[in-house]
N, C-alpha and C positions, 0 to 999 in steps of 0.2 A: 431626642424630641425640644425636651426646655433649653437643650442649647442653640439647638437652631432658631426656636423664637427669638431666644436674647439676641441672634444675628439678623435677624429680620425688622427689629425695631431698632437694632445700633444702627443700620444700614439706614435706616427713615432719619434717625437725626442726624447724619453725617452727609455732607454736600461740600466737594469741591470749589463752589462756585465763591468767590467771594464775598458777594455782595450776601449770602447767607450766613454771615458772620455776625450785622447787625441785628438782624429780627431776633426777635426773644424767643426762647428755648420752644415753645410749644408751638409757635408759628411757622419754625426751621423743619420742626418735628412733621407738621402737617405738609410743608411745602413738598419738602421731601421722600415723602412716604412711597407718593403714587410713581414717582419718577424710578427708586429704585424695585419697587415692585414691577413694575413695568419691563424695567432690562430684566429682569430674573425669569419674568413670562415669557415673555418674548425672544430669550436668547438661552434655549434649552442647553445647547453646547456648550454654555460657560460651566452649567452643571457639572458636564460630563471633566470637568478639567481640571482636577486640583490646581495646576499651577495658574491656569486662567483666574480663578477664584481667589486662591492666593495674591495674586498680583492688585486683583479688586480690591481686595481688602486692606493693603498697602498701601494703595492707591487713595481710597476715597474715606478709610478710619483712623487709619494712623495719627495724621496731624491732628484730630480732632478728639483724640486720649491725652488724658495725664497719666501715663504710665507712671510716671516719678509718685504721683501720687499716691495711685493704686497699688504700686510695691509697698509703698510708705506705709499704708495703712492693712494691708496683706500681711507685712512684715509686724505690725504691733511693736510692741516695748523691742524687738529684738533689732529693729531699724537702727537703733542709735549706736546696738554697739556693735554694727558693722562698720569696718573703713570706708572710706571713701570710695575706694577701688572695688570692694566688694558692693557697695550700694550700687555703682555705677553695671558692675554684671549682672548683679540683681533685677534691673531695671529692665537690660536687654535681655535676658534670658524669661523674663515674664513677658513681656511684650512680645517675644518670639511665641513663648507658648499659646498665651491668647490669640495670636495671629491665627495658629495654626489648628486652633480650636474651633474660631471663628469659620476658617475656611473650610474644614469637614463639615461643619454641621450647615453651613450653606447647602449643601448638596440636598438637602432634606427636603429643600422647599418645594411643596405640592400645592401652591394656590393659597397660602392662609392669608386674612386680611388684619386689618389693625382700628381699633376703636379708640380716638383720645377722649382724655376724663376731663373733666371741666380742670382748670390750670389755672390758680391764682398768683399772681407777683406782685407785692409790694414795690412802687418806686425804689430804684436803689439797692435791690436786694442783687447779689451777686452768686448766692448759693438756692436752687433751688431745685424743685424735682417734678419733672414730665413725668405722670402717669399714662398707661394705656393697659391695653386687653389687644393680645394673640387672638383671633378668632379660628377654629378648624373647623369644619362641618363634622359634628354629630357627637364635639364634645364641648364640655365648658370651656368659656373663656379663660384664657391663662393672662394675670395680672403679670404687667413687665415695668417697673420704676425706674426712673434713670435720673442719679445724683448729679448736675452739672454745676460748673464754677465757674464764673464768669473771669478770663484771664485777658488781659492787653493786648491777645492778638485772637479774642473771642471767646466761645461759651467752651468749654468741655468738659466731658463724659470725667468721673473719678469710680463711679459705680455702678452696677446695675443689681435692682433686685428682680429675681425669676420667680413667680408663685411665692414671693415671699422668703425668697433667700436671698441673701447679699451674697454677690459675686467676691469680693474681698472679703469676708466673713468666712465666706466658706474656705478660701486658701491659706484664710491666718489658720485655720485649724490643722490641715496638712502640714505648711511653712513650718510652725509650731515643733509639731511632731516630730519632723524633719533635723530641726535645730535642737530639740533634747537628743535625739540618738545620736548625730553627727554633727553637728555644730553649724555656723554658719556656712562657712566653706562646704561644707557636706551640701549641705542645701542647694548650692550653686553648682555645681559637682551633678545633684540626684538632676534638676532643671536642665541642666546641658546635655543629660543622655537620654533626658526626657524628646528633648528639643531633637536632636538627630537620629530617633528612632522612629520620629512622626512622620 
């Protein structure tokens, strides 16, 4: 369920409309959330097709994530030990893993809503956190926070914390363990195998 919560919130931030890139992160989140949730609510057939969901993720989410930075953060000190070719392959495989994870989790949507918490950003800030809560009937709200950095192409997400657990920190533990066992190339092979099996 937590994977789904992250997906809904991720979609709420992302939007393919060009003008949205100029909006502050909190407004971008608010303006796109209802559109995305409406799509999920009104097009239940999408939720029954893994292929359609993945296409939606690829079209709406990929352009607004900094997968290279996410991979670098998830790798930690091991990032500098990887060759440029290995770095490129790690970014590719990590991106594919996240897309497949988001696509699978999105199929759990069942009418959850999003609350936006007060947002503060000083003039000139280029690194911010947008804080939200996912509301589920009969359950406690789940905090979902997004770390975004302003790039030349607009705001990009580089980390998500669901219920206090950072996505990149969570993957860092498993990546480091795999590297200790089998090296960086072993991690690439493990990610490739997992993606092919998904």
